[in-house]
C-alpha positions in Angstrom: 0.0 0.0 0.0 2.8 2.4 1.0 4.7 1.6 -2.2 1.5 2.3 -4.3 1.1 5.7 -2.6 4.7 6.5 -3.1 4.5 5.6 -6.8 1.4 7.7 -7.2 3.1 10.7 -5.5 6.1 10.4 -7.8 3.9 10.2 -10.9 2.1 13.4 -9.8 5.4 15.2 -9.2 6.7 14.0 -12.5 3.5 15.1 -14.3 3.7 18.5 -12.7 7.4 18.9 -13.7 6.6 17.7 -17.2 3.7 20.2 -17.6 6.1 23.1 -16.8 8.1 25.2 -19.2 11.8 24.7 -19.0 14.6 27.1 -19.8 18.2 25.9 -20.3 21.1 28.3 -19.7 24.7 28.4 -21.0 26.1 27.1 -17.8 23.9 24.1 -17.9 21.4 25.3 -15.2 17.7 24.7 -15.9 14.7 26.7 -14.6 11.2 25.3 -14.7 8.0 27.3 -14.5 5.7 29.3 -16.8 7.3 31.5 -19.4 5.5 34.9 -19.5 7.3 37.0 -22.0 10.6 38.1 -23.4 12.2 40.7 -25.6 15.7 40.9 -27.1 17.2 41.6 -23.6 15.4 39.5 -21.0 13.0 36.6 -20.5 10.5 36.5 -17.5 9.5 33.1 -16.1 7.3 32.5 -13.1 8.6 29.7 -10.9 6.9 27.9 -8.1 9.4 28.6 -5.3 11.6 31.5 -6.6 8.7 33.6 -7.9 9.3 35.8 -10.9 12.8 35.3 -12.4 14.3 37.5 -15.1 16.9 35.9 -17.2 19.2 37.6 -19.7 18.2 36.5 -23.2 21.8 36.0 -24.3 22.3 33.4 -21.5 19.5 31.2 -22.8 20.4 28.2 -25.0 17.2 26.3 -25.0 13.4 26.4 -24.3 11.0 23.5 -23.9 7.4 24.6 -23.4 4.4 22.6 -22.2 1.9 25.3 -23.4 1.6 27.3 -26.5 4.0 30.2 -26.9 4.0 33.0 -29.5 7.4 33.8 -31.1 7.7 37.1 -33.1 10.5 37.1 -35.6 12.4 40.1 -37.0 10.4 40.1 -40.3 7.1 40.2 -38.4 6.3 36.5 -38.7 4.5 35.0 -35.7 4.8 31.4 -34.8 2.3 29.9 -32.4 2.7 26.5 -30.7 4.7 24.5 -28.2 8.4 25.2 -28.5 11.3 22.8 -28.4 15.1 23.3 -29.0 17.2 21.5 -31.6 20.9 22.2 -32.0 20.5 25.6 -30.4 17.6 26.6 -32.6 13.9 26.8 -31.7 11.3 24.7 -33.3 7.6 25.6 -33.0 4.9 22.9 -33.3 2.4 25.0 -35.2 -1.1 23.8 -36.1 0.0 23.0 -39.6 3.4 21.4 -39.1 6.6 22.1 -37.0 8.3 25.2 -38.1 11.8 25.3 -39.6 14.5 25.6 -36.8 14.6 29.3 -35.9 17.9 31.0 -34.8 17.6 32.8 -31.5 19.0 36.1 -32.8 16.0 36.3 -35.3 13.4 36.3 -32.4 12.3 39.7 -31.1 9.7 38.6 -28.6 8.3 35.5 -26.9 4.9 35.7 -25.2 2.5 33.4 -23.4 -1.1 33.2 -24.4 -2.1 35.7 -21.7 0.7 38.1 -22.6 -0.1 37.8 -26.3 -3.8 38.6 -25.7 -2.9 41.7 -23.7 -0.4 42.8 -26.4 -3.0 42.3 -29.2 -5.6 44.3 -27.2 -3.1 47.2 -26.8 -2.0 47.0 -30.4 -5.7 47.2 -31.5 -6.1 50.3 -29.3 -3.0 51.8 -30.8 -4.2 51.2 -34.3 -7.5 53.0 -33.7 -6.9 55.0 -30.5 -9.8 56.8 -28.9 -9.2 60.0 -27.0 -9.9 58.2 -23.7 -7.1 55.7 -24.3 -3.5 55.9 -22.9 -4.1 58.4 -20.1 -1.9 58.5 -17.0 -1.2 61.1 -14.4 -0.4 62.2 -10.9 -1.8 64.3 -8.1 0.5 65.9 -5.5 -0.8 67.3 -2.2 0.8 69.1 0.7 -0.8 70.5 3.9 0.6 72.3 7.0 -1.4 73.7 9.9 -0.4 75.4 13.1 -2.6 76.2 16.1 -1.8 77.7 19.5 0.7 80.5 19.6 0.3 80.8 15.9 -2.6 80.0 13.6 -1.6 79.4 9.9 -2.6 77.1 7.0 -0.5 76.3 4.0 -1.9 74.1 1.2 -0.5 73.0 -2.2 -2.1 70.9 -4.9 -0.5 69.8 -8.2 -2.1 67.7 -10.9 -1.0 66.4 -14.3 -2.7 64.2 -16.9 -0.7 62.8 -19.9 -2.0 61.0 -23.0 1.0 59.6 -24.9 1.4 57.5 -28.0 4.4 56.9 -30.2 3.1 59.6 -32.5 2.0 62.4 -30.1 1.7 63.5 -26.5 -0.9 65.7 -24.8 -0.2 67.1 -21.3 -2.7 68.9 -19.1 -1.4 70.4 -15.8 -2.4 72.6 -12.9 -1.1 73.8 -9.6 -2.5 75.7 -6.7 -1.0 77.2 -3.5 -2.9 78.9 -0.7 -1.5 80.2 2.6 -3.2 82.2 5.4 -2.1 83.7 8.7 -4.7 84.7 11.3 -2.4 84.6 14.3 -3.2 88.2 15.0 -6.2 90.1 13.5 -6.8 90.9 10.8 -6.4 87.6 8.9 -3.9 87.8 6.1 -3.7 85.8 2.9 0.0 85.3 2.3 -0.3 83.2 -0.9 -3.1 82.5 -3.4 -1.8 81.4 -6.8 -3.3 79.2 -9.5 -1.6 78.0 -12.6 -3.0 75.8 -15.4 -2.2 74.9 -18.9 -2.0 72.4 -21.8 0.7 71.3 -24.2 0.6 69.1 -27.3 3.6 67.5 -28.9 3.7 65.9 -32.3 6.7 63.7 -33.3 8.1 64.4 -36.8 10.7 61.7 -36.4 12.6 59.7 -33.7 14.2 62.9 -32.4 12.4 65.9 -33.8 9.0 67.2 -32.6 6.8 70.3 -32.8 4.7 71.6 -30.0 2.0 74.1 -29.0 1.0 75.3 -25.5 -1.4 77.5 -23.6 -0.6 78.7 -20.1 -2.8 80.6 -17.6 -1.9 82.1 -14.2 -3.4 84.2 -11.5 -1.6 85.6 -8.4 -3.5 87.5 -5.8 -0.4 88.8 -4.0 1.1 90.1 -7.3 -2.3 91.6 -8.2 -2.1 89.5 -11.4 -5.7 88.9 -12.5 -4.8 86.7 -15.4 -1.7 85.9 -17.5 -2.5 84.2 -20.8 0.4 82.8 -22.8 0.1 81.0 -26.1 3.2 79.6 -27.9 4.4 77.1 -30.4 7.7 75.8 -31.8 10.0 73.0 -32.5 12.0 70.7 -30.1 14.7 68.0 -30.2 15.2 64.9 -28.1 18.9 65.1 -27.3 18.7 62.0 -25.1 15.8 59.6 -25.3 16.1 56.3 -23.4 14.0 54.2 -21.1 15.5 55.9 -18.1 16.4 59.4 -19.3 14.9 62.0 -21.5 16.6 65.4 -22.2 14.8 67.8 -24.6 15.6 71.3 -25.9 13.0 73.4 -27.6 12.4 76.9 -28.9 9.6 79.0 -30.5 7.6 82.1 -30.5 4.4 83.1 -28.7 1.9 85.8 -27.4 1.5 86.9 -23.8 -1.2 89.1 -22.2 -0.8 90.2 -18.6 -3.7 91.8 -16.7 -2.8 93.5 -13.4 -5.5 94.9 -11.1 -5.5 98.4 -9.6 -4.2 98.6 -6.0 -2.8 101.0 -3.4 0.7 101.4 -1.9 1.4 102.9 1.5 2.6 106.5 1.1 5.9 106.9 3.1 5.3 110.7 3.3 1.5 111.2 4.0 -0.8 112.7 3.4 -2.5 111.0 1.6 -2.0 107.7 3.4 -1.9 105.7 0.3 -0.8 106.1 -3.4 -3.1 104.5 -6.0 -1.6 102.3 -8.8 -3.7 102.0 -11.9 -4.6 98.7 -13.5 -2.3 97.6 -16.3 -2.9 95.4 -19.3 0.2 94.5 -21.3 0.2 92.6 -24.6 3.5 91.2 -25.9 5.1 89.0 -28.5 7.8 86.9 -27.0 10.3 84.3 -27.9 10.5 81.0 -26.1 13.6 78.8 -25.4 14.0 76.0 -22.8 15.0 72.5 -21.8 13.4 69.6 -20.0 15.1 66.7 -18.2 13.6 63.5 -16.7 15.7 60.7 -15.3 15.1 57.6 -13.1 17.9 58.0 -10.5 17.2 54.4 -9.5 14.4 51.9 -9.6 12.2 53.8 -7.2 13.3 57.5 -7.6 12.7 60.0 -10.4 14.2 63.5 -10.9 12.5 66.0 -13.2 13.5 69.5 -14.2 12.3 72.1 -16.6 13.4 75.7 -17.4 11.8 78.0 -20.0 12.8 81.6 -20.7 10.6 84.1 -22.5 12.4 87.2 -23.8 9.9 89.9 -24.7 10.0 90.9 -28.3 7.5 93.9 -28.0 9.2 95.5 -25.0 12.9 95.1 -25.4 14.7 94.2 -22.2 11.6 92.7 -20.5 11.6 88.9 -19.9 10.2 86.2 -17.7 11.2 82.6 -16.9 9.7 79.5 -15.4 11.7 76.9 -13.4 10.3 73.6 -12.0 12.0 70.6 -10.5 10.8 67.6 -8.5 12.3 64.6 -6.8 10.0 61.7 -6.3 10.5 58.4 -4.4 8.0 55.6 -4.9 6.4 54.2 -1.7 4.2 51.6 -3.4 2.5 51.0 -6.7 0.4 54.1 -6.6 1.8 56.2 -3.8 5.0 58.3 -3.7 6.7 61.0 -1.7 7.7 64.2 -3.6 9.7 67.4 -3.0 8.9 70.1 -5.5 10.4 73.5 -6.2 9.0 76.2 -8.6 10.1 79.7 -9.5 8.2 82.2 -11.6 10.0 85.4 -12.4 9.2 88.6 -14.3 11.5 91.6 -14.5 8.6 94.0 -15.0 6.5 93.6 -11.8 4.0 96.4 -10.9 5.4 99.2 -8.7 6.1 98.1 -5.1 5.9 94.3 -5.9 8.5 91.6 -6.3 9.2 89.9 -9.5 10.0 86.5 -8.0 7.5 83.9 -6.6 9.1 80.8 -5.2 7.2 77.7 -4.1 8.8 74.8 -2.1 6.3 72.0 -1.3 6.6 68.4 -0.1 3.9 65.7 0.4 2.3 62.6 -1.1 1.9 61.9 -4.8 -0.8 59.6 -6.1 -0.4 58.2 -9.7 -3.1 56.7 -11.9 -3.5 55.2 -15.3 -1.1 53.2 -17.4 1.8 54.4 -19.7 1.8 54.2 -23.4 2.2 50.9 -25.3 
């Protein structure tokens, strides 16, 4: 009886091992599990005891699959079936007949049934993309409160939505900061600024792209009712890899600044205050800038962007924008961020400063999926 049970157990173990995919390496090691997918660099296999294992594609000498795999060749041919290895070449048992032995260096991808279905779904979306496809984004928040000897509130909110395909990219963005101090009457608003905008990029080639943007801004403390800026131009991907992107760009645009009327304290009264009239300024301006994004490591991202706007209608006037963030991932959707922004104009209204600096830190929530 015991011998019968032992034989049955060994048969079950052998059947389980036989039903698993097997990958053979150059050093003779073998891994068994379920092959998920591969490209020209790595292959992912799910094993029972070691979990997900990533293997360098160059280290693989053989594949034996128990389930159907899908091999994509350099010429676009797709072979579907169980895979075996003969003399270092892969043979696929297709529905019609076994394929001719295929050299490993002609294979661009290997996918399981599930991985291939997902790829086909994404490829179909890419072939006929709807506007609702391929959106991803982030939401940054920061809040600071004090009560007791002081009574203050500081709140920041930043949001971004990106729809990106290999052909084009649409970015929507907004940021808001509010600060108030009511430690001693009267209550004082010490910051109230809203920025929003949109930018569209269209790729003309692997490196060259054109863009158009629209920016809007209000700033209560600067008495800026509304800044409207519209621009377009051309850009170039100096560096474009999976981990790092560095762009330079330039163009021309239109800017309309509307400042409200206000009063300044008169240092030699009377009268106690001096009125400053409202001002509306329309300008043509140039645009030149750069943008840098780099994954410092697997969990951290550094971004930086600088844009200067020399005024073409009022020679000598200019403004610039500078933004940088450092983000560390906490889990799949949640990250911690530190963000610094600077908005500068060298033509502020009388009695006001041209610089507005924002330093904020808090949690970042990401949503959506990246492009195919």
